[in-house]
Every structure is written in structure tokens, then in C-alpha cells.
C-alpha positions as CSV (number, residue, x, y, z in Angstrom):
1,M,10.2,-27.9,-9.5
2,R,7.0,-28.3,-8.0
3,R,6.9,-25.0,-6.1
4,R,8.3,-23.0,-9.3
5,H,5.7,-24.8,-11.3
6,T,2.6,-23.5,-9.0
7,V,3.9,-20.2,-8.8
8,N,4.1,-20.2,-12.5
9,H,0.2,-21.5,-12.5
10,I,-0.7,-18.4,-10.1
11,L,1.5,-15.7,-12.4
12,D,-0.3,-17.5,-15.5
13,A,-4.0,-16.8,-14.2
14,I,-2.9,-13.1,-12.6
15,L,-1.8,-12.3,-16.4
16,A,-4.7,-13.9,-18.0
17,P,-7.2,-11.2,-19.2
18,D,-10.4,-13.9,-18.2
19,S,-9.6,-15.5,-15.0
20,T,-12.4,-15.4,-12.7
21,R,-12.6,-15.6,-8.5
22,E,-13.3,-19.5,-9.1
23,D,-10.5,-19.4,-11.1
24,F,-8.0,-18.4,-8.6
25,A,-9.8,-20.0,-5.5
26,A,-9.3,-23.5,-7.5
27,L,-5.8,-22.8,-8.1
28,P,-3.1,-24.8,-5.8
29,L,-1.1,-23.0,-3.4
30,P,2.8,-23.8,-3.3
31,D,4.5,-25.4,-0.6
32,S,7.0,-22.8,-0.3
33,Y,7.8,-19.2,-1.8
34,R,11.1,-17.2,-2.4
35,A,11.3,-14.2,0.4
36,V,13.5,-11.6,1.2
37,T,14.7,-12.5,4.5
38,V,16.9,-11.8,7.6
39,H,18.6,-14.6,9.8
40,K,18.3,-14.4,13.5
41,D,21.8,-15.8,13.7
42,E,23.2,-13.1,11.5
43,A,21.5,-10.8,14.1
44,E,25.2,-9.7,15.7
45,M,26.9,-9.6,12.3
46,F,27.3,-5.5,12.4
47,A,28.4,-5.5,16.1
48,G,31.0,-2.8,16.5
49,L,30.2,-1.0,13.3
50,P,28.8,2.7,12.8
51,T,25.6,2.5,11.5
52,R,26.8,4.1,8.3
53,E,28.8,0.9,7.3
54,K,26.4,-1.6,7.8
55,D,25.5,-3.0,4.8
56,P,22.0,-4.4,3.6
57,R,23.7,-6.3,0.8
58,K,25.4,-8.5,3.3
59,S,22.4,-9.5,5.4
60,L,19.3,-9.4,3.5
61,H,19.0,-12.9,1.7
62,V,16.4,-14.3,-0.9
63,D,15.3,-18.1,0.4
64,D,12.7,-20.7,-0.6
65,V,10.6,-20.5,2.7
66,P,7.1,-22.4,3.5
67,V,3.7,-20.8,3.1
68,P,2.2,-19.9,6.6
69,E,-1.0,-21.5,7.7
70,L,-3.6,-19.3,7.0
71,G,-5.7,-18.0,10.1
72,P,-9.2,-16.4,10.9
73,G,-9.5,-12.9,9.4
74,E,-6.4,-13.2,7.0
75,A,-5.2,-13.6,3.4
76,L,-2.7,-14.9,1.4
77,V,-2.0,-12.5,-1.4
78,A,0.6,-13.1,-4.8
79,V,2.8,-10.4,-4.7
80,M,3.3,-8.9,-7.9
81,A,5.5,-6.0,-6.6
82,S,6.9,-4.3,-3.2
83,S,8.6,-1.5,-2.3
84,V,11.5,-0.5,0.1
85,N,10.8,1.6,2.9
86,Y,13.2,2.6,5.5
87,N,11.9,0.3,8.3
88,S,13.6,-2.5,5.8
89,V,16.9,-0.6,6.1
90,W,16.6,-0.8,9.9
91,T,15.5,-4.2,9.9
92,S,18.5,-5.5,7.5
93,I,21.3,-3.4,9.8
94,F,19.5,-4.8,13.1
95,E,19.0,-1.0,14.2
96,P,17.8,0.3,16.7
97,L,16.7,-3.2,17.9
98,S,17.1,-6.5,15.8
99,T,13.4,-7.2,14.8
100,F,13.7,-11.1,16.1
101,G,12.4,-9.6,19.4
102,F,9.4,-8.2,17.9
103,L,8.9,-11.5,16.6
104,E,9.5,-13.2,19.9
105,R,6.9,-11.0,21.7
106,Y,4.0,-11.4,19.0
107,G,4.6,-15.1,19.3
108,R,3.8,-14.9,22.6
109,L,0.5,-13.6,22.5
110,S,-1.3,-16.4,21.0
111,S,-0.9,-20.1,19.5
112,L,-1.8,-18.5,15.8
113,T,0.8,-15.8,16.2
114,K,3.2,-18.3,17.2
115,R,3.7,-18.6,13.7
116,H,5.7,-15.4,13.2
117,D,8.5,-16.4,15.9
118,L,10.7,-18.0,13.4
119,P,14.7,-18.0,13.1
120,Y,13.9,-16.0,9.8
121,H,12.2,-12.9,9.4
122,V,10.3,-12.1,5.5
123,I,10.3,-8.4,5.7
124,G,8.6,-5.8,3.8
125,S,5.6,-3.4,4.6
126,D,4.2,-2.6,0.6
127,L,2.6,-4.9,-1.7
128,A,0.7,-4.9,-4.6
129,G,-0.7,-8.1,-5.9
130,V,-3.7,-10.5,-6.1
131,V,-5.9,-12.5,-3.3
132,L,-5.0,-16.0,-3.4
133,R,-7.0,-17.2,-0.3
134,T,-9.0,-15.8,2.7
135,G,-9.2,-17.4,6.2
136,P,-12.5,-17.8,8.0
137,G,-14.6,-14.7,8.7
138,V,-13.1,-12.7,5.4
139,N,-16.1,-11.4,3.8
140,A,-15.2,-8.0,2.0
141,W,-12.2,-9.7,-0.3
142,H,-12.1,-13.0,-2.7
143,P,-9.8,-14.6,-4.9
144,G,-8.8,-12.5,-7.6
145,D,-9.3,-9.2,-5.9
146,E,-6.1,-6.9,-7.3
147,V,-5.2,-5.0,-3.9
148,V,-2.6,-2.9,-2.0
149,A,-2.1,-3.6,1.3
150,H,-1.2,-1.1,4.4
151,C,1.1,-2.2,7.2
152,L,-1.1,-1.8,10.1
153,S,-1.5,-4.9,12.2
154,V,-3.9,-4.7,14.7
155,E,-5.9,-7.1,17.1
156,L,-8.3,-4.9,18.5
157,E,-9.6,-6.6,21.5
158,S,-8.6,-3.6,23.8
159,S,-11.1,-0.6,23.9
160,D,-8.2,1.5,23.5
161,G,-7.9,0.9,19.8
162,H,-11.4,1.6,18.9
163,N,-11.4,5.6,18.4
164,D,-8.1,5.5,16.6
165,T,-6.7,1.8,15.6
166,M,-3.0,2.9,16.0
167,L,-3.7,3.3,19.7
168,D,-4.5,-0.6,20.1
169,P,-2.0,-1.9,22.3
170,E,-1.2,-4.8,20.2
171,Q,-0.7,-2.3,17.1
172,R,2.0,-3.6,15.1
173,I,3.6,-2.9,11.4
174,W,3.4,-5.4,9.2
175,G,6.7,-7.1,7.7
176,F,8.6,-5.2,10.3
177,E,7.1,-6.1,13.7
178,T,5.4,-9.2,12.1
179,N,6.8,-11.5,10.1
180,F,5.6,-12.9,6.2
181,G,6.1,-9.2,4.8
182,G,5.8,-8.2,1.3
183,L,9.3,-8.5,-0.1
184,A,8.4,-11.9,-1.4
185,E,6.4,-14.1,-3.8
186,I,3.6,-14.4,-1.1
187,A,2.3,-12.7,1.6
188,L,0.0,-12.8,4.4
189,V,-1.5,-10.0,5.6
190,K,-4.9,-9.3,7.8
191,S,-8.1,-8.6,5.5
192,N,-8.0,-5.1,7.0
193,Q,-5.0,-4.6,5.4
194,L,-6.3,-4.6,2.2
195,M,-7.4,-1.8,-0.2
196,P,-8.1,-1.9,-3.9
197,K,-5.5,-1.2,-6.1
198,P,-5.4,1.9,-8.3
199,R,-6.2,0.8,-11.6
200,H,-4.4,3.3,-13.6
201,L,-1.0,2.2,-12.2
202,S,1.4,-0.5,-13.0
203,W,1.8,-3.3,-10.3
204,E,5.4,-1.7,-9.2
205,E,3.5,2.2,-9.2
206,A,0.6,0.9,-7.0
207,A,3.1,-0.9,-4.6
208,A,5.4,2.2,-3.7
209,P,2.8,4.6,-2.1
210,G,1.4,2.7,0.9
211,L,3.5,2.9,3.6
212,V,4.9,6.4,3.1
213,N,1.7,7.9,1.3
214,S,-0.3,6.9,4.7
215,T,2.3,8.2,7.1
216,A,2.2,11.4,5.4
217,Y,-1.5,11.7,5.2
218,R,-2.2,11.1,9.1
219,Q,1.1,13.1,9.9
220,L,0.1,16.2,8.2
221,V,-3.5,16.3,6.8
222,S,-5.1,14.1,9.3
223,K,-6.9,15.5,12.9
224,N,-4.9,13.3,14.2
225,G,-1.8,14.9,12.9
226,A,-0.8,18.5,12.0
227,A,-4.7,18.9,10.5
228,M,-3.2,21.2,7.7
229,K,-5.3,23.6,6.1
230,Q,-5.3,25.9,2.9
231,G,-2.9,28.8,3.6
232,D,-0.6,26.9,6.0
233,N,3.4,27.2,5.5
234,V,4.7,23.9,5.9
235,L,8.4,22.9,6.2
236,I,9.1,20.0,4.7
237,W,12.4,18.0,5.3
238,G,13.7,15.6,2.8
239,A,11.1,17.1,0.5
240,S,12.1,14.8,-2.3
241,G,12.3,11.5,-0.5
242,G,10.2,8.8,0.3
243,L,8.0,10.3,2.9
244,G,8.8,14.1,1.5
245,S,7.6,13.8,-1.8
246,Y,4.4,12.7,-0.7
247,A,3.8,15.6,2.0
248,T,4.9,17.9,-0.7
249,Q,2.0,16.8,-3.0
250,F,-0.5,16.8,0.0
251,A,0.5,20.4,0.8
252,L,0.1,21.4,-2.7
253,A,-3.3,19.7,-3.3
254,G,-4.7,20.9,0.4
255,G,-3.8,24.7,-0.7
256,A,-0.8,25.1,1.6
257,N,2.7,26.5,0.9
258,P,5.2,23.7,1.0
259,I,8.9,24.8,2.0
260,C,11.0,22.2,0.7
261,V,14.3,21.4,2.3
262,V,16.5,19.1,0.1
263,S,20.6,18.4,-0.2
264,S,21.0,18.8,-4.0
265,D,20.0,20.6,-7.2
266,K,18.9,17.2,-8.5
267,K,16.3,17.4,-5.9
268,A,15.6,20.7,-5.9
269,D,14.3,19.9,-9.2
270,I,12.1,17.2,-8.5
271,C,10.1,19.6,-5.6
272,R,10.1,22.3,-8.5
273,A,8.6,19.2,-11.3
274,M,5.5,18.5,-8.4
275,G,4.6,22.6,-8.4
276,A,6.7,23.7,-5.3
277,E,8.6,27.0,-5.7
278,A,10.1,27.4,-2.0
279,I,13.0,25.7,-2.1
280,I,16.5,25.6,0.4
281,D,19.3,23.4,-0.5
282,R,20.7,22.7,2.8
283,N,24.1,21.7,1.5
284,A,24.2,24.5,-0.7
285,E,23.4,27.1,2.1
286,G,25.9,25.1,4.3
287,Y,23.6,24.9,7.5
288,K,25.3,23.0,10.4
289,F,23.0,22.6,13.3
290,W,25.5,21.0,15.5
291,K,28.5,22.8,16.4
292,D,30.2,19.4,17.7
293,E,28.4,16.3,18.3
294,H,27.1,17.5,21.8
295,N,26.2,21.0,21.0
296,Q,23.7,22.9,18.8
297,D,24.1,26.2,17.2
298,P,21.6,28.9,17.6
299,R,23.1,31.2,15.3
300,E,22.3,28.5,12.7
301,W,18.5,28.0,13.6
302,K,18.0,31.9,13.3
303,R,20.0,32.0,10.0
304,F,17.4,29.3,9.1
305,G,14.7,30.8,10.0
306,K,15.4,34.3,8.1
307,R,15.7,32.1,5.0
308,I,12.5,30.6,5.3
309,R,10.7,34.0,6.0
310,E,12.9,35.3,2.7
311,L,10.5,32.3,0.9
312,T,7.2,33.2,2.8
313,G,7.0,37.2,2.4
314,G,8.1,37.5,6.2
315,E,6.1,34.4,7.9
316,D,7.4,31.8,9.8
317,V,6.0,28.0,9.3
318,D,2.8,26.9,10.7
319,I,3.7,23.2,10.6
320,V,6.9,21.5,10.3
321,F,7.1,17.7,8.6
322,E,9.7,16.3,10.8
323,H,11.3,13.0,10.4
324,P,15.1,13.3,10.2
325,G,15.2,13.5,14.2
326,R,18.2,14.7,16.1
327,E,20.0,16.6,13.2
328,T,17.1,19.1,12.9
329,F,15.0,18.7,15.8
330,G,16.2,21.7,17.7
331,A,15.9,23.6,14.4
332,S,12.7,22.6,13.8
333,V,11.1,23.5,16.9
334,Y,12.7,26.9,16.6
335,V,11.4,28.0,13.3
336,T,7.9,27.2,14.1
337,R,5.4,30.2,14.7
338,K,3.7,30.8,17.6
339,G,1.2,28.5,18.1
340,G,2.7,26.2,15.5
341,T,3.0,22.4,15.2
342,I,6.0,20.3,14.8
343,V,4.8,16.8,14.1
344,T,7.2,13.9,13.8
345,C,6.7,10.3,12.7
346,A,10.8,9.2,12.7
347,S,14.1,9.8,13.6
348,T,16.5,8.6,11.0
349,S,19.3,10.5,12.1
350,G,19.0,9.7,15.5
351,Y,16.3,9.0,18.2
352,Q,17.7,11.7,21.0
353,H,16.2,14.8,20.5
354,E,17.6,18.2,21.8
355,Y,15.8,21.5,21.4
356,D,15.7,24.5,23.7
357,N,12.0,24.3,25.7
358,R,12.0,28.1,25.6
359,Y,11.1,28.3,22.2
360,L,8.2,25.5,22.7
361,W,6.5,26.7,26.1
362,M,7.0,30.3,25.9
363,S,5.4,30.0,22.3
364,L,2.6,27.7,23.1
365,K,4.0,25.2,20.1
366,R,2.7,22.0,19.8
367,I,5.0,18.7,19.4
368,V,2.9,15.8,17.9
369,G,4.0,12.3,17.6
370,S,2.6,10.7,14.4
371,H,3.1,6.7,13.6
372,F,1.9,5.1,10.3
373,A,-1.7,5.5,10.0
374,N,-5.1,3.9,11.1
375,Y,-7.3,2.0,8.2
376,R,-9.3,5.0,7.7
377,E,-6.5,7.2,6.9
378,A,-4.6,4.5,5.0
379,W,-8.1,4.1,2.8
380,E,-8.4,7.8,2.2
381,A,-4.7,8.4,1.1
382,N,-5.0,5.1,-1.3
383,R,-8.2,6.8,-2.5
384,L,-6.4,10.2,-3.4
385,I,-4.0,8.0,-5.4
386,A,-6.6,6.3,-7.2
387,K,-8.3,9.2,-8.1
388,G,-5.1,11.0,-9.6
389,K,-4.8,13.6,-7.0
390,I,-1.5,12.4,-5.6
391,H,0.9,9.8,-7.8
392,P,3.7,7.5,-7.1
393,T,7.4,8.8,-6.5
394,L,8.9,5.7,-8.0
395,S,12.4,6.8,-9.6
396,K,13.5,2.8,-10.1
397,T,12.6,-0.5,-9.6
398,Y,14.8,-3.4,-8.8
399,T,14.3,-7.6,-8.8
400,L,13.7,-9.4,-5.6
401,E,17.3,-10.7,-6.0
402,E,18.5,-7.1,-5.8
403,T,16.7,-6.2,-2.9
404,G,19.9,-5.9,-0.7
405,Q,21.0,-3.5,-3.1
406,A,17.9,-1.3,-2.9
407,A,17.8,-1.3,0.7
408,Y,21.7,-0.1,0.7
409,D,20.7,2.4,-1.7
410,V,18.0,3.9,0.7
411,H,20.5,3.7,3.6
412,R,23.0,5.9,1.7
413,N,20.5,8.3,0.7
414,L,21.4,7.3,-3.1
415,H,17.5,7.5,-4.5
416,Q,15.0,9.6,-5.3
417,G,11.3,9.1,-4.1
418,K,10.3,5.4,-3.6
419,V,12.4,2.4,-4.9
420,G,10.3,-0.5,-6.4
421,V,11.0,-4.0,-6.2
422,L,9.5,-6.9,-8.5
423,A,8.2,-10.0,-6.9
424,L,6.3,-12.4,-9.2
425,A,5.8,-9.5,-12.1
426,P,8.2,-10.4,-15.1
427,E,8.9,-6.9,-15.8
428,E,7.8,-3.1,-15.1
429,G,4.8,-1.6,-16.4
430,M,2.4,-4.5,-15.8
431,G,-1.3,-4.4,-14.4
432,V,-2.4,-1.2,-15.9
433,R,-6.4,-1.3,-16.3
434,D,-7.3,2.0,-16.8
435,E,-5.1,3.4,-19.8
436,E,-7.4,6.4,-20.5
437,M,-6.6,7.6,-17.0
438,R,-3.4,7.0,-16.9
439,A,-2.9,8.7,-20.2
440,K,-4.0,11.9,-18.4
441,H,-1.5,11.9,-15.2
442,I,1.4,10.1,-17.5
443,D,3.9,12.7,-16.9
444,A,3.0,13.0,-13.1
445,I,3.3,9.2,-13.1
446,N,6.9,9.2,-14.6
447,R,7.9,12.6,-12.6
448,F,10.6,10.9,-10.4
449,R,11.6,8.6,-13.0
450,N,12.3,11.3,-15.5
451,V,14.7,13.4,-13.2
């Protein structure tokens, strides 16, 4: 009861129009909070099952957990809303590894990181909410600040990370390789994960872009990725999905020509609504890049390349935005133009990629690995959201108790764009601070909800 009473006081302060920094700083913290967790003693619960049969609804729990100790350079944030990413699915089905191995390794780093090595893992790599407390050394953020969080956690004690923080040897993804993630009422983050919440968005809309928007920005726009330029032909796999929907928007906003690969008419309609014209429905057109489990079909690569040229006026693609991995990678390497770039950030269909190297080396193509984004890239991606240049792709929102179903829907590809999760927010649509700007972009904001 005391926990609920204290949490309600926090929520009241967030909902009140005139709460000050001092009001938030004076709020007592609860001893515990509700969080979506996986349990260490259940890490083998799906052993022997095919990936598709592993059910997040069975492994994800909503538990009361203690509020973690606040350390230097950190912040506790009251989470109004979060979202489900594919790393939440991986965590929930304990693939490719149980995340408890990540927490154990992090826990060995210092006496402070030992907090993360627990028999439960609070998951989630997105949030929108309000700062409650900051630790020693935090000057840029204060209690009461409305924020979103990106998911890069770094220590930056090595020189390796100081040109690009993604190269820090102690780089981790918050809520996946660390504990105390965003699918909860309270989250623990480093202060250099925080960014201003876009004022024209609701809590759940603001929480949705974080991980995927920043990932797509680095992968496609940044010099650390494909360095897309005006006029580029960009092949985007899963163009209506969580990652692809942002890649499609970046291509269109940057003067490139997206060739959107989708798996249904409904998803094709979403791409058209975003402004894309070149669309390939891979299911309707029957592309099967693998003859069987061990052998690909180069004839299908060629048929796919021919179809792309029909849509581009005879041109091959300059960039392939890759994330399915094994199922598509051979085709991706083949269809890229001479001197072009295949940039990959994931392998949702399998990590063991196979391709014909003749089409890479003899045509001077590049494969670039891209993983999330550094703080600057995440900040720029969030800035574009705040300016209304890129829009959230939220299609559906769940309650915290329904997170298992949300993760199941993402696992089975039953969703469009991103799915949100309400944490402390009592209902959708709350947290909008700039109604005038919102009105200008309302159709784009609701685009994925309306399909």
C-alpha cells in the first residue's frame, strides 16, 4: 500500500500543470515499483523448442521490485510509457543467449555495477517520463524534466570510445545488457542517455521512436553507416516495421528513393501513406531466396534485381538497409550496385549469413556493421522527431500487464511499426505540451494507427 501511495503522489505531480522542480525533488521515492521481468531460474524454460514456438507471454512477468541505488552520473526516471523492441523479444525467449550472462559480466565490473546482477532482469530499452532524482555529477538534468532515453550505456574510461562512443569496450544496450530497463514504473539510466521529450507528442508516442529511430539514423544517414545522399536508391527490408518505417522516412526526408520490401498489401499501404512509391510485396511476388535449408537460389536473386530495376528506371540500389540477416543477405549483396553498400544492424531471421563473395569483391561493394547509435546520433534523430521532420510509427498501445502479449505480437510479426506500453500513464494521449505543432502533424502522427 505504501508503494502504491507513493507512486500515486509521483503521478499526481506529473499530471499537475504547475509542479516545479522543487516539488519533484521533495517527492519521496517508493521502496519498490512494478516492472516487467524475466526470471533467471526460468532461463531454460523453452529449451528444445523452435524459436517460433517460444512464447513471451509465458516468460514475462510483472513483479514488484526494489528501487535500485542511485549512483554517480545516473538518474531515476518515472516512466510514463515505454515500447517493445526486438531485443525485448530476444530477452523473453532467451535467444540467442540468456541476458543473465550479460548481467553477470556487467556485475563483475565494479561494486556499483554489481547492482545489475540479480535473479531477475527488468527489461526494456525505451522510455518517456520525468526525472525524479539525479546522482552526483549530474548537472544537465533536474527533477521534473520531461525526457526520453536512448539505450546506449557506456563507461568511457577507455580512449577507444572517445571518437565514437559505440566503440567503447564497455558499451552496452540498456535494458538488454543492463538491468533496470524502461518497461517499468521507474527506470535507472545514465544521465547521458537522456534527451528532451518532443513536446507535441503524447508519452507513448514519444517513447516509441528511441531505439529504432536512432538505429536507423546511424545505419542509413550517419557517416558511421551508409552516409546516404540525395538521389540514392535505398532498398529497405521490412519497410513498414519498427526499423524499416524510420529508414523509409529518413530516405524520403533526405531526398533518396526508397524501394520498400514488405510482406502484405496492408504493409504496402503503410509505405504509400509515408510517401514511398517503389514497393515490392515479397510474398505476393513469391520470392524464395533459399531452395532448402542449405542452398540459396541465385535465380531468385536475379529475378529480384530485375524487379528493382523496373522500379528505379534501370538502376541498381546504392544502399541496402539490412536487418533480416540469413534469409535475405545473399540477395542483398547481389542486388547492390557496383561500389554500393550493404549496411546491417541485426539478423532477425538468423545470424549465419551466406553470400557469394564474387559479387562483393569483384564489384567493390562494402558490408558495414551498424549497432544502435552514439549519443550525438541519437540526439540528432530525436531532434528530427521534435521538429516534426520524422514521425513516430506507433500502431497500438498495451498496458504494462499486457507486455507479454505485445512481445508475442512483435515476435510473430503481427504488428505494424512500433507497439507502445503504458507504464505510469493512466491512458493514451497524455503529455502533449504543444497542441499547435501537434495539429500540423496529426495525420502523420496517427498514420500507423489508421491503417
